[in-house]
C-alpha positions in Angstrom: -3.4 -18.0 6.8 -4.0 -14.6 6.2 -6.5 -12.4 4.1 -5.8 -9.1 2.7 -8.5 -6.8 0.8 -7.9 -3.8 -0.5 -10.3 -0.8 -1.0 -10.1 2.7 -2.2 -8.6 2.7 -5.7 -10.1 4.4 -9.0 -9.8 7.0 -11.3 -8.1 10.6 -10.5 -6.9 13.9 -12.5 -3.2 14.6 -12.1 -2.4 16.8 -9.1 -5.3 15.2 -7.1 -5.6 12.5 -3.9 -6.8 9.6 -3.4 -6.6 6.9 -0.3 -6.2 3.5 -0.4 -7.3 1.0 2.7 -6.5 -2.3 3.4 -8.1 -4.9 6.0 -6.3 -7.9 7.6 -8.2 -11.3 8.6 -6.8 -14.3 9.4 -3.8 -15.9 12.1 -2.4 -12.2 12.3 0.2 -12.3 14.7 3.9 -12.1 14.3 3.6 -9.1 12.3 7.0 -7.6 11.0 5.4 -4.9 8.8 2.7 -4.2 6.3 2.3 -1.8 3.3 2.0 -1.4 -0.2 3.9 -2.1 -3.4 3.0 -1.4 -6.9 3.1 -2.7 -10.7 2.8 -0.1 -13.9 2.0 -2.0 -16.9 4.8 -3.6 -18.5 7.0 -3.4 -15.0 8.2 -4.9 -12.0 6.2 -4.8 -9.1 7.8 -2.4 -6.5 7.9 -1.3 -2.8 6.5 2.1 -2.3 5.6 2.1 1.3 6.4 0.4 4.3 5.7 0.5 7.8 7.2 -1.6 10.6 5.4 -2.7 13.7 8.5 -2.2 15.8 8.9 1.6 16.8 6.7 2.5 13.7 9.5 3.0 11.1 8.5 3.9 7.5 10.3 3.5 4.2 9.0 4.8 1.0 10.3 4.4 -2.6 12.4 7.7 -3.8 9.4 8.3 -6.1 7.0 8.8 -3.7 8.5 10.3 -0.8 7.1 13.8 0.4 3.7 13.0 -1.5 2.5 9.2 -0.1 2.0 8.6 4.0 1.6 5.2 5.0 -0.3 4.7 8.3 -1.8 1.5 10.5 -4.1 1.1 12.8 -2.7 -2.1 14.7 -5.8 -2.8 16.8 -8.3 -2.9 13.7 -5.2 -4.9 11.5 -5.9 -2.2 8.9 -2.9 -0.5 7.0 -3.4 2.9 4.8 -2.1 4.9 2.0 -3.0 8.0 1.5 -1.7 9.5 -1.9 -1.6 13.3 -3.0 0.1 15.5 -5.9 -0.7 12.2 -8.0 1.0 12.4 -11.3 0.1 9.9 -14.3 3.4 7.9 -14.2 1.5 6.8 -10.7 -0.5 4.7 -12.3 -0.9 1.0 -11.2 -2.1 -1.8 -9.4 -1.6 -1.3 -5.8 -0.9 -4.3 -3.9 -1.6 -4.4 0.0 1.3 -6.4 2.0 2.0 -8.3 5.0 5.3 -9.4 6.1 4.6 -12.0 9.0 7.9 -13.8 10.9 7.2 -16.8 8.6 5.8 -15.8 5.6 4.8 -12.9 3.2 1.2 -12.3 2.1 -0.6 -10.1 -0.8 -3.7 -9.1 -1.5 -5.4 -9.4 -5.0 -4.6 -5.5 -5.5 -6.3 -1.8 -6.5 -6.4 -0.2 -9.7 -5.4 3.4 -9.6 -5.3 5.5 -13.1 -4.1 8.9 -12.9 -5.3 10.8 -16.0 -3.1 13.9 -17.3 
């Protein structure tokens, strides 16, 4: 089993910045990727940023490109999401995600609220 614990959510004004962090523990091996999803009220969960273990390649949703940056510390088994130029439409619950070779894992989520 893998446990993922997010931190760093909160309330921020539009145009501001926020950094989310996620610490993984447990059976951490064979990790293909780590990243972040989000789910806004009344919407489906969407992938917003992922970093792959092999080569460090990253993928971002179009809605966050140029504003969000995902990073990983493989030695510490953590993944972070630096968010800047935040918009009210970024308001959502943000979930840490880990893709292990045999199973996907999710954190419980952290709420980010962007006020206009």
